[in-house]
C-alpha positions as CSV (number, residue, x, y, z in Angstrom):
1,M,191.5,74.5,139.5
2,A,192.2,73.5,136.1
3,G,191.4,70.0,134.1
4,A,187.9,68.1,132.9
5,L,184.7,68.8,134.3
6,P,184.2,65.6,136.6
7,E,180.9,64.0,135.2
8,I,177.9,63.3,137.8
9,D,174.4,62.7,137.6
10,L,172.8,65.1,140.1
11,K,169.8,65.0,138.8
12,R,167.6,63.8,141.3
13,L,169.3,65.0,144.2
14,F,165.7,66.7,145.4
15,T,162.9,65.3,147.5
16,L,158.7,66.2,145.8
17,V,156.1,65.6,148.2
18,D,152.5,66.0,145.9
19,N,149.7,66.6,148.3
20,S,148.3,68.9,145.9
21,E,145.2,66.8,145.8
22,I,144.3,68.3,149.3
23,S,146.4,71.4,149.2
24,P,147.0,74.3,147.2
25,A,149.7,75.2,149.9
26,I,153.3,74.3,147.9
27,L,156.1,74.1,150.7
28,H,159.7,74.7,149.7
29,A,163.5,74.5,151.2
30,P,166.1,75.7,148.2
31,H,169.2,75.7,150.5
32,G,168.7,73.8,153.5
33,S,171.3,71.1,152.5
34,R,175.4,71.4,153.3
35,F,175.7,68.3,150.9
36,I,178.5,69.0,148.1
37,P,179.2,65.5,146.3
38,E,182.7,63.9,146.4
39,E,183.0,64.2,142.8
40,L,183.0,67.7,143.0
41,K,184.8,68.8,145.7
42,G,187.3,69.0,143.9
43,T,186.3,72.1,141.7
44,F,186.0,74.7,144.6
45,L,189.3,77.0,145.2
46,V,188.8,77.0,148.9
47,S,190.1,74.1,151.6
48,A,187.7,71.4,152.9
49,S,187.7,74.0,156.3
50,A,187.1,76.5,154.7
51,M,183.8,75.5,152.9
52,E,182.6,73.8,155.9
53,A,183.1,77.7,157.6
54,E,181.0,79.3,154.3
55,K,178.6,76.4,155.0
56,D,178.0,77.7,158.5
57,L,177.3,81.2,157.2
58,M,175.8,80.8,153.8
59,T,172.9,77.2,154.7
60,D,169.5,78.2,155.8
61,H,169.7,75.9,158.9
62,F,167.3,73.1,159.8
63,T,164.4,74.7,156.9
64,N,164.8,71.1,155.3
65,D,163.5,69.9,158.5
66,L,161.1,72.8,159.4
67,V,159.6,72.0,155.8
68,K,159.3,67.8,156.3
69,S,157.5,68.3,159.7
70,I,154.5,70.0,158.2
71,Q,151.5,68.0,157.2
72,N,148.7,68.6,154.1
73,A,151.1,70.5,152.0
74,S,153.4,69.9,149.2
75,S,156.4,70.4,149.4
76,L,160.0,70.7,147.2
77,V,163.3,70.2,149.5
78,N,166.3,70.9,147.5
79,G,169.1,68.4,148.6
80,L,172.5,70.2,147.3
81,S,173.8,72.7,149.1
82,R,173.8,76.2,146.9
83,F,177.3,76.1,146.6
84,V,177.0,73.6,144.0
85,V,173.9,75.4,142.5
86,D,171.1,77.8,143.5
87,V,168.0,76.6,142.1
88,E,166.3,80.2,142.7
89,R,168.7,82.4,141.0
90,F,167.5,83.6,137.8
91,P,169.4,81.6,134.7
92,D,170.6,84.5,133.1
93,E,171.8,88.8,133.1
94,R,168.1,89.3,135.4
95,E,169.9,88.0,138.3
96,E,171.2,90.8,140.3
97,M,173.4,88.4,142.3
98,L,175.5,87.9,139.8
99,A,177.2,91.4,140.6
100,V,178.7,89.6,143.3
101,G,179.5,86.0,141.7
102,M,176.2,84.5,142.9
103,G,174.3,84.0,140.4
104,A,172.9,80.5,139.9
105,F,176.6,79.2,139.9
106,Y,178.6,80.5,142.7
107,T,182.2,81.6,141.5
108,Q,182.0,84.2,145.0
109,G,181.3,83.3,148.8
110,S,180.2,85.3,152.2
111,Q,183.1,87.6,151.8
112,K,183.0,88.2,147.8
113,Q,186.2,85.6,147.9
114,Q,186.9,83.7,144.6
115,I,185.6,79.9,145.4
116,R,185.6,78.5,142.3
117,E,186.7,79.4,139.1
118,Q,184.2,80.5,135.6
119,Q,184.8,77.1,133.7
120,H,183.7,74.7,136.5
121,T,180.7,76.5,136.7
122,T,179.7,74.7,132.4
123,N,179.9,71.7,133.8
124,P,176.5,70.6,131.9
125,A,175.3,68.4,135.0
126,L,174.8,71.5,137.4
127,R,172.6,73.2,134.4
128,E,170.8,70.3,134.0
129,F,170.2,69.7,138.0
130,F,168.8,73.0,137.4
131,D,166.6,72.5,135.3
132,A,165.3,69.2,136.5
133,Y,164.8,70.9,139.6
134,S,162.7,74.0,138.2
135,D,160.6,71.5,136.0
136,A,159.7,69.3,138.6
137,F,158.7,72.6,140.6
138,T,156.7,74.2,137.5
139,E,154.8,70.8,136.8
140,L,153.9,70.6,140.7
141,V,152.6,74.7,140.5
142,Q,150.3,73.0,137.1
143,R,149.0,70.4,139.0
144,T,147.4,72.3,142.0
145,L,146.5,74.8,139.9
146,D,144.9,72.6,137.7
147,I,143.2,70.9,141.1
148,H,142.9,74.3,142.9
149,G,142.6,76.8,140.8
150,R,145.3,78.6,142.5
151,A,148.7,77.3,144.1
152,V,150.6,79.3,146.8
153,I,154.4,79.3,147.5
154,I,155.9,79.2,150.6
155,D,159.4,79.7,150.1
156,V,161.6,79.1,153.4
157,H,164.6,80.7,154.3
158,S,166.8,81.9,157.3
159,Y,169.4,84.5,157.5
160,P,172.3,85.6,159.8
161,T,172.0,88.3,163.0
162,E,174.6,89.7,161.5
163,P,174.8,91.1,157.9
164,L,177.8,89.3,155.6
165,P,179.9,91.0,153.0
166,Y,178.2,89.2,149.8
167,E,174.5,90.9,150.7
168,L,173.0,93.5,148.9
169,H,170.8,95.4,151.0
170,S,172.6,94.8,154.3
171,H,171.7,98.5,155.4
172,E,168.2,97.7,155.8
173,A,166.7,96.1,159.3
174,R,167.2,92.8,160.4
175,P,163.7,91.6,161.3
176,Q,163.2,88.5,163.5
177,L,161.0,87.8,160.1
178,D,161.4,89.3,156.7
179,I,158.8,88.2,154.6
180,G,160.2,88.4,150.7
181,A,157.3,90.4,148.2
182,D,156.5,90.3,144.6
183,T,154.2,92.9,143.3
184,T,152.3,90.5,141.4
185,H,152.6,86.8,143.1
186,T,152.1,88.1,147.0
187,S,148.8,90.0,148.1
188,A,148.2,91.4,151.3
189,L,145.9,89.3,152.5
190,L,148.6,86.4,152.0
191,V,150.9,88.5,154.2
192,G,148.5,89.2,156.5
193,E,148.4,85.4,157.1
194,V,151.8,85.2,157.4
195,V,151.5,88.1,160.3
196,K,148.6,85.8,162.0
197,A,150.8,82.9,162.2
198,F,153.8,84.0,162.9
199,G,152.3,86.5,165.4
200,N,155.2,86.3,168.2
201,L,157.8,87.2,165.9
202,G,158.7,91.0,164.4
203,T,158.1,91.0,161.0
204,G,159.1,93.3,158.2
205,I,158.6,93.4,154.5
206,N,161.5,93.3,152.0
207,E,164.4,93.7,154.9
208,S,166.8,92.6,154.1
209,F,166.1,89.9,151.4
210,H,163.5,91.3,148.3
211,G,161.1,89.0,146.7
212,T,159.8,85.2,146.6
213,Y,160.3,82.4,144.5
214,V,158.1,82.0,141.6
215,P,158.6,79.1,139.2
216,L,159.8,81.5,135.2
217,R,156.9,80.1,133.1
218,F,154.3,81.6,135.9
219,Y,156.5,84.4,136.7
220,E,157.0,86.3,132.9
221,A,153.1,85.3,132.4
222,K,152.6,87.2,135.2
223,D,149.8,84.7,136.6
224,S,148.7,85.8,140.2
225,R,146.8,83.1,140.4
226,V,150.3,81.8,141.8
227,Q,151.2,83.5,145.5
228,S,154.1,83.4,146.6
229,V,155.6,84.4,150.2
230,M,159.2,84.0,151.3
231,L,160.0,83.5,154.9
232,E,163.5,84.9,156.0
233,I,163.7,83.9,159.5
234,R,166.2,85.3,161.6
235,R,168.9,82.4,162.7
236,D,168.9,83.7,166.3
237,T,165.1,82.9,167.0
238,Y,165.3,79.0,167.0
239,M,169.3,78.3,166.8
240,D,172.6,79.1,168.3
241,E,174.1,80.5,165.2
242,K,177.8,79.4,166.4
243,S,177.2,75.9,167.4
244,I,174.5,75.4,165.0
245,E,172.4,74.2,167.4
246,L,168.3,74.2,167.5
247,F,166.3,75.9,170.8
248,P,164.2,73.2,170.7
249,E,161.6,75.2,172.0
250,E,161.5,78.1,169.8
251,F,162.4,75.9,166.8
252,S,158.4,74.0,167.9
253,A,157.0,77.4,167.8
254,L,158.5,77.7,164.1
255,Q,156.3,74.4,163.1
256,E,153.3,75.0,164.8
257,S,153.4,78.4,163.1
258,L,153.9,77.4,159.6
259,Q,151.5,74.5,160.2
260,Q,149.4,77.1,161.0
261,L,149.6,78.8,158.2
262,V,148.8,76.1,156.0
263,T,145.9,74.9,157.9
264,S,144.4,78.4,157.3
265,L,145.7,78.4,153.8
266,N,144.2,75.0,152.9
267,M,140.7,76.4,154.4
268,G,140.3,78.6,151.7
269,T,141.6,82.0,153.1
270,L,143.0,83.8,149.7
271,R,139.9,82.9,148.0
């Protein structure tokens, strides 16, 4: 769609809770929102109904609620849909998802269809949001390091039972809980704590989604004081994927498991 780029201020469309004084744990929910500002809806090429269908497929449903329900940990919750800005991507050519049009600013959707023209990904407001979000996360991690000498990021996601066309590793297993790990920033001890806390779920490591989020300052410095693990929860374990409705008991079990993991980290299990 041609035309001038819309003017919009996105910089504070996220919620940060700083409990670094009492906890080394930082919960992160980057993909749980469906919100696309009215000013930006016209920058997408697909119809409103098609975009809602994309959100059904690609949003990490209820992960914002899951993170917000946990006590005694810091958290950062994104209030903006990943279709506007994906805060977890590399902002440059290092990002492998550029191969399917899903870098920090998507031009393609779940079926590899074009959803936005390249010109609309150059809107300065999008990069300003990406930078503001990254800076807030980086500063939170630094404050946590200054207090505890360590920071542990728990990066919370969900994924569908059946692979979508855009996925790069769709041939891999799809466990109930895929534990995303990084060679520098995810210790075997941290993985063990996750497995213990989520013992009711079958687990795999880096299947079918790989790695975990670490702010660039600490990732590029290979600062292993910053530990991180991604929790990719298969959606059928806690919700109906067609109706987008929660299974209350199963969701409650997820809350208990995540709270158990945070409590364990607060007790110093990774020291």
